[in-house]
Backbone atoms as SQL, in Angstrom:
CREATE TABLE atoms (id INTEGER PRIMARY KEY, chain TEXT, resi INTEGER, resn TEXT, atom TEXT, x REAL, y REAL, z REAL);
INSERT INTO atoms VALUES
  (1, 'A', 1, 'MET', 'N', -104.905, 26.009, -163.456),
  (2, 'A', 1, 'MET', 'CA', -103.920, 24.456, -163.107),
  (3, 'A', 1, 'MET', 'C', -103.129, 25.073, -162.172),
  (4, 'A', 2, 'GLY', 'N', -102.159, 26.175, -162.088),
  (5, 'A', 2, 'GLY', 'CA', -101.432, 26.216, -161.053),
  (6, 'A', 2, 'GLY', 'C', -101.303, 27.290, -158.956),
  (7, 'A', 3, 'LYS', 'N', -103.129, 28.191, -160.201),
  (8, 'A', 3, 'LYS', 'CA', -103.774, 28.135, -158.143),
  (9, 'A', 3, 'LYS', 'C', -104.916, 27.128, -157.888),
  (10, 'A', 4, 'MET', 'N', -104.833, 26.157, -158.668),
  (11, 'A', 4, 'MET', 'CA', -105.213, 25.306, -157.992),
  (12, 'A', 4, 'MET', 'C', -104.968, 23.712, -157.603),
  (13, 'A', 5, 'SER', 'N', -103.901, 23.830, -157.986),
  (14, 'A', 5, 'SER', 'CA', -102.970, 23.428, -157.421),
  (15, 'A', 5, 'SER', 'C', -102.628, 23.828, -156.414),
  (16, 'A', 6, 'LEU', 'N', -102.047, 25.320, -156.212),
  (17, 'A', 6, 'LEU', 'CA', -101.592, 26.110, -154.754),
  (18, 'A', 6, 'LEU', 'C', -102.943, 25.355, -153.921),
  (19, 'A', 7, 'LEU', 'N', -104.143, 25.882, -153.966),
  (20, 'A', 7, 'LEU', 'CA', -105.054, 25.620, -153.154),
  (21, 'A', 7, 'LEU', 'C', -105.013, 23.780, -152.491),
  (22, 'A', 8, 'LYS', 'N', -105.149, 23.174, -153.555),
  (23, 'A', 8, 'LYS', 'CA', -104.651, 21.862, -153.022),
  (24, 'A', 8, 'LYS', 'C', -104.013, 21.786, -151.546),
  (25, 'A', 9, 'GLU', 'N', -102.115, 22.635, -152.428),
  (26, 'A', 9, 'GLU', 'CA', -101.522, 21.636, -151.904),
  (27, 'A', 9, 'GLU', 'C', -101.997, 22.984, -150.252),
  (28, 'A', 10, 'LEU', 'N', -102.245, 23.962, -149.732),
  (29, 'A', 10, 'LEU', 'CA', -102.537, 24.210, -149.123),
  (30, 'A', 10, 'LEU', 'C', -103.752, 22.914, -148.291),
  (31, 'A', 11, 'PHE', 'N', -104.327, 23.278, -147.883),
  (32, 'A', 11, 'PHE', 'CA', -105.857, 22.240, -147.784),
  (33, 'A', 11, 'PHE', 'C', -105.131, 21.137, -147.336),
  (34, 'A', 12, 'LEU', 'N', -103.974, 20.204, -148.177),
  (35, 'A', 12, 'LEU', 'CA', -103.390, 19.004, -147.971),
  (36, 'A', 12, 'LEU', 'C', -102.559, 19.626, -146.402),
  (37, 'A', 13, 'PHE', 'N', -101.914, 20.918, -146.716),
  (38, 'A', 13, 'PHE', 'CA', -100.807, 21.004, -145.659),
  (39, 'A', 13, 'PHE', 'C', -101.300, 21.244, -144.435),
  (40, 'A', 14, 'LEU', 'N', -102.770, 22.083, -144.626),
  (41, 'A', 14, 'LEU', 'CA', -103.851, 21.952, -143.083),
  (42, 'A', 14, 'LEU', 'C', -104.163, 20.937, -142.723),
  (43, 'A', 15, 'ARG', 'N', -104.206, 19.675, -143.833),
  (44, 'A', 15, 'ARG', 'CA', -105.218, 19.051, -142.954),
  (45, 'A', 15, 'ARG', 'C', -103.675, 18.058, -141.995),
  (46, 'A', 16, 'GLU', 'N', -102.672, 18.379, -142.475),
  (47, 'A', 16, 'GLU', 'CA', -100.967, 16.937, -142.220),
  (48, 'A', 16, 'GLU', 'C', -101.103, 17.936, -141.063),
  (49, 'A', 17, 'THR', 'N', -100.564, 18.746, -140.846),
  (50, 'A', 17, 'THR', 'CA', -100.203, 19.563, -139.954),
  (51, 'A', 17, 'THR', 'C', -100.986, 19.846, -138.570),
  (52, 'A', 18, 'LYS', 'N', -103.097, 19.694, -139.368),
  (53, 'A', 18, 'LYS', 'CA', -104.197, 20.261, -138.227),
  (54, 'A', 18, 'LYS', 'C', -103.505, 21.662, -137.739),
  (55, 'A', 19, 'MET', 'N', -103.238, 22.537, -138.763),
  (56, 'A', 19, 'MET', 'CA', -103.222, 23.891, -138.041),
  (57, 'A', 19, 'MET', 'C', -104.859, 24.647, -138.850),
  (58, 'A', 20, 'TRP', 'N', -105.662, 24.580, -138.263),
  (59, 'A', 20, 'TRP', 'CA', -107.418, 24.006, -138.953),
  (60, 'A', 20, 'TRP', 'C', -107.623, 26.090, -138.238),
  (61, 'A', 21, 'TRP', 'N', -106.846, 26.353, -137.499),
  (62, 'A', 21, 'TRP', 'CA', -107.239, 27.600, -136.639),
  (63, 'A', 21, 'TRP', 'C', -106.892, 28.998, -137.738),
  (64, 'A', 22, 'LEU', 'N', -105.803, 28.681, -139.372),
  (65, 'A', 22, 'LEU', 'CA', -104.965, 29.574, -139.793),
  (66, 'A', 22, 'LEU', 'C', -106.294, 29.740, -141.248),
  (67, 'A', 23, 'ALA', 'N', -107.518, 28.840, -141.219),
  (68, 'A', 23, 'ALA', 'CA', -108.532, 28.388, -142.302),
  (69, 'A', 23, 'ALA', 'C', -108.939, 29.655, -142.189),
  (70, 'A', 24, 'PRO', 'N', -109.078, 30.453, -141.653),
  (71, 'A', 24, 'PRO', 'CA', -110.259, 31.214, -141.477),
  (72, 'A', 24, 'PRO', 'C', -109.467, 33.324, -142.095),
  (73, 'A', 25, 'ILE', 'N', -108.125, 33.043, -141.507),
  (74, 'A', 25, 'ILE', 'CA', -107.672, 33.491, -142.046),
  (75, 'A', 25, 'ILE', 'C', -107.242, 33.288, -143.310),
  (76, 'A', 26, 'PHE', 'N', -106.985, 32.638, -144.167),
  (77, 'A', 26, 'PHE', 'CA', -106.532, 32.722, -145.313),
  (78, 'A', 26, 'PHE', 'C', -108.215, 32.556, -146.317),
  (79, 'A', 27, 'ILE', 'N', -109.493, 32.459, -145.901),
  (80, 'A', 27, 'ILE', 'CA', -110.558, 32.843, -146.186),
  (81, 'A', 27, 'ILE', 'C', -110.395, 33.903, -146.529),
  (82, 'A', 28, 'ILE', 'N', -110.138, 35.430, -145.371),
  (83, 'A', 28, 'ILE', 'CA', -110.708, 36.086, -145.648),
  (84, 'A', 28, 'ILE', 'C', -109.860, 37.099, -145.944),
  (85, 'A', 29, 'LEU', 'N', -108.234, 36.012, -146.536),
  (86, 'A', 29, 'LEU', 'CA', -107.273, 37.022, -147.505),
  (87, 'A', 29, 'LEU', 'C', -107.797, 36.407, -148.893),
  (88, 'A', 30, 'ILE', 'N', -107.974, 35.372, -149.163),
  (89, 'A', 30, 'ILE', 'CA', -108.382, 35.585, -150.833),
  (90, 'A', 30, 'ILE', 'C', -109.834, 36.080, -150.581),
  (91, 'A', 31, 'LEU', 'N', -110.878, 36.147, -149.974),
  (92, 'A', 31, 'LEU', 'CA', -111.998, 36.929, -150.656),
  (93, 'A', 31, 'LEU', 'C', -111.577, 38.514, -150.228),
  (94, 'A', 32, 'LEU', 'N', -111.129, 39.124, -149.536),
  (95, 'A', 32, 'LEU', 'CA', -110.833, 39.993, -149.675),
  (96, 'A', 32, 'LEU', 'C', -109.635, 41.229, -150.786),
  (97, 'A', 33, 'SER', 'N', -108.445, 39.824, -151.272),
  (98, 'A', 33, 'SER', 'CA', -108.302, 39.933, -152.689),
  (99, 'A', 33, 'SER', 'C', -108.892, 40.050, -154.004),
  (100, 'A', 34, 'ILE', 'N', -109.986, 38.875, -153.530),
  (101, 'A', 34, 'ILE', 'CA', -111.383, 39.199, -154.155),
  (102, 'A', 34, 'ILE', 'C', -111.487, 40.187, -154.822),
  (103, 'A', 35, 'PHE', 'N', -112.012, 41.109, -153.526),
  (104, 'A', 35, 'PHE', 'CA', -112.665, 42.381, -153.850),
  (105, 'A', 35, 'PHE', 'C', -112.375, 43.506, -154.552),
  (106, 'A', 36, 'ILE', 'N', -110.970, 43.759, -153.678),
  (107, 'A', 36, 'ILE', 'CA', -110.301, 44.340, -154.929),
  (108, 'A', 36, 'ILE', 'C', -109.848, 44.166, -155.558),
  (109, 'A', 37, 'PHE', 'N', -109.566, 42.567, -156.585),
  (110, 'A', 37, 'PHE', 'CA', -109.327, 43.222, -157.362),
  (111, 'A', 37, 'PHE', 'C', -110.799, 43.119, -158.467),
  (112, 'A', 38, 'LEU', 'N', -111.758, 43.210, -157.147),
  (113, 'A', 38, 'LEU', 'CA', -113.162, 43.798, -158.728),
  (114, 'A', 38, 'LEU', 'C', -113.554, 44.574, -158.582),
  (115, 'A', 39, 'THR', 'N', -113.143, 45.153, -157.659),
  (116, 'A', 39, 'THR', 'CA', -112.886, 47.143, -157.261),
  (117, 'A', 39, 'THR', 'C', -111.713, 47.789, -158.114),
  (118, 'A', 40, 'GLU', 'N', -110.959, 46.872, -158.537),
  (119, 'A', 40, 'GLU', 'CA', -110.124, 48.234, -159.123),
  (120, 'A', 40, 'GLU', 'C', -110.697, 48.763, -159.743),
  (121, 'A', 41, 'GLY', 'N', -110.952, 49.376, -160.629),
  (122, 'A', 41, 'GLY', 'CA', -111.845, 50.261, -161.582),
  (123, 'A', 41, 'GLY', 'C', -113.014, 50.880, -161.155),
  (124, 'A', 42, 'SER', 'N', -113.910, 50.463, -159.796),
  (125, 'A', 42, 'SER', 'CA', -115.049, 51.195, -160.305),
  (126, 'A', 42, 'SER', 'C', -114.900, 52.300, -159.445),
  (127, 'A', 43, 'ALA', 'N', -116.115, 52.522, -159.661),
  (128, 'A', 43, 'ALA', 'CA', -116.226, 54.259, -158.703),
  (129, 'A', 43, 'ALA', 'C', -116.415, 53.566, -157.438),
  (130, 'A', 44, 'VAL', 'N', -116.124, 52.498, -156.809),
  (131, 'A', 44, 'VAL', 'CA', -116.541, 52.499, -155.550),
  (132, 'A', 44, 'VAL', 'C', -115.312, 52.355, -154.872),
  (133, 'A', 45, 'LEU', 'N', -114.632, 52.136, -155.216),
  (134, 'A', 45, 'LEU', 'CA', -113.131, 52.448, -155.138),
  (135, 'A', 45, 'LEU', 'C', -112.274, 53.519, -153.790),
  (136, 'A', 46, 'PRO', 'N', -113.089, 54.832, -153.824),
  (137, 'A', 46, 'PRO', 'CA', -113.246, 55.844, -152.835),
  (138, 'A', 46, 'PRO', 'C', -113.898, 55.572, -151.822),
  (139, 'A', 47, 'PHE', 'N', -114.720, 54.574, -151.574),
  (140, 'A', 47, 'PHE', 'CA', -115.520, 54.167, -150.431),
  (141, 'A', 47, 'PHE', 'C', -114.898, 53.123, -149.974),
  (142, 'A', 48, 'VAL', 'N', -114.177, 52.485, -150.458),
  (143, 'A', 48, 'VAL', 'CA', -113.482, 50.854, -149.855),
  (144, 'A', 48, 'VAL', 'C', -112.656, 51.486, -148.857),
  (145, 'A', 49, 'TYR', 'N', -112.067, 53.117, -149.418),
  (146, 'A', 49, 'TYR', 'CA', -110.759, 53.001, -148.575),
  (147, 'A', 49, 'TYR', 'C', -111.694, 53.974, -146.972),
  (148, 'A', 50, 'THR', 'N', -112.427, 53.551, -147.203),
  (149, 'A', 50, 'THR', 'CA', -112.728, 54.608, -145.895),
  (150, 'A', 50, 'THR', 'C', -113.067, 53.532, -144.916),
  (151, 'A', 51, 'LEU', 'N', -113.272, 51.937, -145.488),
  (152, 'A', 51, 'LEU', 'CA', -113.694, 51.125, -144.882),
  (153, 'A', 51, 'LEU', 'C', -112.150, 50.659, -143.462),
  (154, 'A', 52, 'PHE', 'N', -111.282, 50.953, -144.386),
  (155, 'A', 52, 'PHE', 'CA', -109.771, 50.517, -143.442),
  (156, 'A', 52, 'PHE', 'C', -109.617, 51.960, -143.521);
């Protein structure tokens, strides 16, 4: 419930203030955090460090 309400509030904020240029930034941050969370304990982790 917490995450869905946060995403809903974020969407409503973007819609009200017409700051659609922020949407790609938020999408990239969310995807990056999911990627880091999924590769947290795997053997892929040393290769992730070379990307950054």
